[in-house]
N, C-alpha and C positions, 0 to 999 in steps of 0.2 A: 465585538460581536456585530454581525450584519443583520439588520432588521428588515430591510427592504432594498430592492434594486430597481432603478428606472433606467431603461436602455433599450437598445435595438435587439431583436431576435436574430442571432447570427446563425444558429444551427438548432435543429430539433431532432433528437434521437428517440430510441424506444423508451428510455427511462429518464432522460435528462434533456436539458436545453442549455445552449450557450448564449448568455446575455452579454452584449457588448456595452460596457459603460465607460464612456470617455476613452475608448481605445483599449480598455482592459476587459478581457473575456472571463466571465464567471460561469463555471459549470454548476447548474442548479438541478438537483434531483427532483423530479415531479411525478405525480401520478398520471395515468393515461387521460383522466378527465381534464386535468389542467393542461397537459400537452396539446390536447385536441382543441382547446379554446384559445391558444396563443395566436397572435396575429401572424400573418405571413412573414417569411424571411425579410428582414429589413424594417419591419414595422416596430413601432415603439410599444413597450409594455411596462407595467408596474407589477413587480413580483414581491409579495410578502414572504419574508425568509425566516426560517428557523435554522440557526447555526448550531451544529452539534459536533462534538469532538470524541473520537475513539482512538485508543492507543495504536491499534493496528492500521486503521485507515486514515487517521488524521482528521482534518476538518472537512465536514460535508455540509453543503447548503441544501435545504429542502424548501422548495418554492410552492407558493399558493397564490391564486388570483384574488382571494378574499381573506380578510382578517379572521372571519369566522372559521374558515377552513384550517388556518394555522392554529387557532385555538382548539378546534376539535382534534387536530393531529397531536397537540401537546397533551390533551386529556387522555387520548388513546395510548400514547407512549408511556403515560404514568402507570398503566395497568401492567401487572406482572405477566410476562409472556408475549406482550405486544411489542414487536420490534418496529423499526421505521417502515420496513417493507409491508408488514401486515397493516399498519396504520394507514398507509397510502392506499392499500388495496380496499380497505373498508370505505375510505372516502371516494374511491372510484365508483363504488356501487351505491353509496348513500351520501348525498350532500348533507351538510351539518343539520339542517332543519329536518331532513328525512331520517337521519340517525337519531335525533332527539325524539322524533315521533315513534320510531321503532323501539327505542328504550322505554318510552312511556307505555307502549302496548305489550312490553315483554316479548317482542317479536324477535326471538333468537334466530329464526330461519332467515330473516332478512339480512341480518349481520353475517350469517354463515355463508351467504352468497359470495362474500369476498374471497378472492383467491388466497389460499393458504390459511384460511380461518375455519377451523373445525367446530363441531357443536359445543365442545367443552369450552373452548376459548370464546365462542360467541356468547355463551351463558355468562362467562366471567365479565365480558365487556358490558352486557346489558345490566348485570347486577351492580357493577362498580360505577357505571355512569348514571345510575338512577338518581334523579334530583339534582344533577349537575348541569350548569349552563353550557350548551354546546354551540350556540350561535347567538348573535347580537339581538335577534328578534326585533321588537319595536324600535330599539335604538338604531339599528341599521336602516330601518325604513325611514326614520326621521332624518338621518343624515343624507339619505338618498334624495329627499325632497328639498333640503336646504343646501344651496350651493356652498361648497367649501371655500374658505379663503385661500388665496394663492400662497403656498408656503414660501417662506423666505429662502432664497437661493443660498446655499453654503458658499463660502469663499473657495477660490481655486485651490488654495493650500489645504483647506479642510477636506475637499473632495479627494485630493491626491493622498492625504493621510488615510482617509477611509478606504481608498482603493488598495493601498499597501497593506493595511490591516486585514483586508479581505483576502490578501494573498498569503497571510500568515506571519507578516512582519509585526513584531511587538510595537506597541504604540510609541514608547520613547524613541526607538530606533527610527520608526516611520516619520515622526515629527522632526528628528534631527536631519535626516537626509532630504526631506522636503524643504526644510528651511535653507539648507545648503543649496539645493536646486533653485529655490526662489531668489537667493542672492545672486546666483550666476545668470539667471534668465530675466530677472526684473519683475516688478509688481504686476505687469500686464500679461504675464505668461498664462496660457490656457492650462486647464487641469491635465489634459493629455500630455502636453510638453513637460509639465512638472513631474508627472508620473514616470515618464521615460528617463528624464534626467535623474530622478531620485533612484530609480533602479540601477542606473549607471553608478551612482554614488555607492550603493550597496555592494556592487561588484568590485569596488576598489580594494 
């Protein structure tokens, strides 16, 4: 499962964005609020991702610029009748903190402003989200003030395995072909080279 992506914005469409991570392009479904806040083409971004699977459509990545937006999306999706499109629509008109405020005020009209969300569904959303945390609140503010430690950079093989898993390759198979690629290319191989070689191994 993909939890986040760091890469360059390659394309931005009406409903999704293409994020280039080490030469591998990930199609990420986003709401209009998120798409409008992405950097220009070629700029680097960090996308928090919720990976979901459906039998008809396969794997879909839903992207958010904040962890609180991803959390609110999951809370909305847990409500009966709220699909991913409706959840994104709610977050387009109400940021997580605004949604929490609307829920606290029983403001069904604010939720119903979302495209595709009628009065009955808005009432259900307000009722079922009552008392549930929709954003990080003071915790987010604290982390915004304290510089985060630089995360440890994953190995080239680890990045290549993660990229293949993001393309739907099972983890055992991904590790097998990446190890084979690493043996051919050597320990100094870049992740992008490992990914391309591993994809060639899969095609054999």
